[in-house]
Backbone bond lengths (Angstrom), bond angles and torsions (degrees), N, CA, C in turn:
res aa  C-N    CA-C-N  psi(-1)  N-CA   C-N-CA  omega(-1)  CA-C   N-CA-C  phi
1 M - - - 1.444 - - 1.526 109.25 -
2 S 1.284 115.73 140.36 1.461 121.70 -179.41 1.527 111.46 -71.39
3 E 1.312 115.09 143.07 1.464 121.42 176.24 1.530 111.28 -106.49
4 L 1.326 117.66 10.34 1.464 120.99 -176.32 1.525 113.47 -61.26
5 H 1.321 117.98 -20.27 1.472 120.07 178.18 1.527 111.34 -63.31
6 R 1.311 117.86 -15.09 1.464 122.32 179.04 1.530 112.23 -80.68
7 I 1.319 117.36 -13.06 1.463 121.69 -179.17 1.520 107.79 -92.22
8 T 1.324 116.10 126.67 1.460 121.05 -179.62 1.524 110.25 -122.67
9 V 1.315 115.09 150.29 1.460 121.72 176.16 1.523 106.98 -131.13
10 N 1.319 115.00 122.83 1.461 121.25 -178.92 1.523 107.14 -134.85
11 S 1.310 117.22 120.12 1.466 120.97 -177.27 1.522 112.42 -61.79
12 E 1.320 117.52 -18.39 1.463 122.06 -179.74 1.537 112.99 -90.83
13 Q 1.321 115.96 -1.44 1.467 119.90 -175.46 1.520 110.24 -127.86
14 L 1.311 116.67 125.39 1.466 123.49 176.70 1.529 112.48 50.53
15 G 1.315 115.62 39.18 1.460 120.40 176.44 1.509 114.85 65.30
16 G 1.319 117.23 22.84 1.459 120.55 178.02 1.518 113.70 80.20
17 R 1.323 117.00 11.76 1.468 119.87 178.92 1.530 109.86 -76.82
18 P 1.336 116.98 150.11 1.462 120.59 179.32 1.530 111.10 -61.55
19 C 1.332 115.88 131.95 1.468 122.97 -178.29 1.517 109.71 -124.16
20 I 1.310 113.88 168.06 1.453 121.01 176.04 1.536 108.95 -91.77
21 R 1.320 116.72 117.22 1.475 124.40 175.20 1.515 114.56 45.43
22 G 1.308 118.54 37.77 1.457 121.18 177.66 1.516 113.75 74.99
23 L 1.315 117.25 2.62 1.463 121.30 177.18 1.520 109.03 -76.74
24 R 1.294 116.84 165.25 1.454 120.47 178.77 1.529 110.07 -87.52
25 L 1.308 115.18 48.50 1.459 123.06 176.92 1.519 107.31 -130.63
26 R 1.325 114.96 115.25 1.458 119.80 -177.01 1.530 111.57 -75.74
27 V 1.313 115.45 153.40 1.462 121.30 172.75 1.524 108.65 -56.08
28 K 1.323 116.95 -41.44 1.460 121.55 -179.69 1.524 111.82 -59.32
29 D 1.320 117.83 -36.36 1.467 120.95 178.90 1.526 110.71 -61.57
30 V 1.317 116.38 -44.54 1.463 120.98 178.95 1.525 109.93 -65.00
31 L 1.319 116.46 -43.44 1.462 120.10 179.92 1.530 111.18 -64.86
32 D 1.315 117.32 -39.57 1.465 120.84 177.35 1.528 111.24 -61.82
33 L 1.318 116.53 -41.71 1.463 120.17 177.62 1.524 111.34 -61.64
34 L 1.318 116.37 -45.41 1.461 120.04 178.38 1.526 111.38 -63.55
35 A 1.328 116.44 -41.82 1.470 120.97 -179.20 1.527 111.73 -65.56
36 S 1.326 116.64 -29.05 1.465 119.64 -179.62 1.527 112.02 -83.18
37 G 1.328 116.48 -1.41 1.454 120.01 175.01 1.513 115.37 104.95
38 A 1.322 117.90 1.67 1.464 120.24 178.04 1.526 109.44 -68.09
39 S 1.307 116.56 138.69 1.459 120.33 177.49 1.533 109.30 -83.71
40 R 1.311 115.18 164.26 1.468 119.68 175.79 1.529 110.41 -56.58
41 E 1.319 115.68 -42.64 1.458 120.79 -178.72 1.527 111.23 -62.00
42 E 1.330 117.32 -41.38 1.466 120.94 178.56 1.523 111.28 -64.57
43 I 1.317 116.35 -42.72 1.465 120.45 179.84 1.523 110.23 -63.38
44 L 1.323 116.34 -44.90 1.461 120.23 -179.76 1.524 111.41 -65.22
45 A 1.323 117.58 -32.94 1.465 120.84 177.77 1.522 110.80 -71.09
46 D 1.346 116.91 -38.59 1.468 121.22 -179.14 1.525 112.67 -75.80
47 Y 1.322 116.73 -26.56 1.463 122.62 -178.77 1.533 108.12 -126.64
48 P 1.322 117.48 78.84 1.472 120.55 -172.92 1.529 114.85 -62.29
49 Y 1.315 117.64 -16.66 1.465 119.98 178.28 1.530 112.01 -82.53
50 L 1.324 117.33 -7.92 1.464 120.64 175.87 1.521 110.09 -81.96
51 E 1.309 114.36 153.59 1.454 121.98 175.72 1.521 108.23 -117.05
52 P 1.322 118.51 154.35 1.470 120.48 -179.61 1.536 113.18 -52.44
53 A 1.315 116.62 -37.86 1.471 119.92 -179.61 1.523 112.02 -66.53
54 D 1.334 118.51 -21.95 1.465 120.98 176.81 1.525 110.71 -66.34
55 I 1.316 116.72 -38.52 1.463 120.46 178.63 1.524 109.66 -68.46
56 T 1.308 116.14 -41.84 1.465 120.29 175.71 1.523 110.38 -59.64
57 A 1.324 117.02 -41.40 1.468 121.18 179.75 1.524 111.05 -62.80
58 A 1.325 117.28 -41.08 1.469 120.50 178.96 1.527 110.61 -62.47
59 L 1.326 117.01 -42.55 1.464 120.70 178.43 1.526 111.54 -67.00
60 E 1.310 115.82 -40.50 1.463 120.09 178.62 1.532 110.62 -64.18
61 F 1.323 116.35 -40.99 1.462 121.12 178.65 1.531 110.38 -62.70
62 A 1.325 116.87 -44.49 1.464 121.14 179.42 1.523 110.95 -62.97
63 A 1.310 116.98 -42.33 1.462 120.55 178.85 1.522 110.99 -62.55
64 M 1.319 116.15 -41.23 1.461 120.68 179.39 1.535 111.10 -64.57
65 Q 1.329 116.69 -39.49 1.459 121.05 -178.53 1.519 112.14 -68.09
66 S 1.313 116.90 -28.58 1.474 119.54 -177.25 1.527 112.26 -89.13
67 D 1.313 117.85 -3.39 1.459 121.35 -177.06 1.524 110.85 -96.53
68 H 1.323 115.12 75.97 1.452 119.66 176.45 1.530 108.63 -143.26
69 P 1.319 116.63 153.00 1.464 119.03 -179.11 1.531 110.89 -69.98
70 V 1.292 114.78 147.67 1.466 121.20 175.05 1.520 107.09 -106.23
71 L 1.322 116.21 118.29 1.452 121.55 -179.29 1.505 109.32 -96.32
72 R 1.313 116.42 137.56 1.458 120.89 178.42 1.522 109.31 -122.95
73 A 1.309 114.48 139.88 1.464 119.25 178.02 1.534 108.48 -75.46
74 A 1.303 115.32 144.11 1.479 119.98 -178.36 1.508 111.12 -78.69
């Protein structure tokens, strides 16, 4: 089941950037933590208001954003 319902976008919050469940934590913040080597457990310990499915949602959102065709001019 998709967890994308956990990703919210509000033009009045954080400049309209995608956030986790309306919290002031951007999807990019979670992705940056994962990219720097933080484990899910470490992230959840540092951000106790996050739930495991929030991290899954951030990864799912990133995967969806990268799945588009690349057009090249001839």
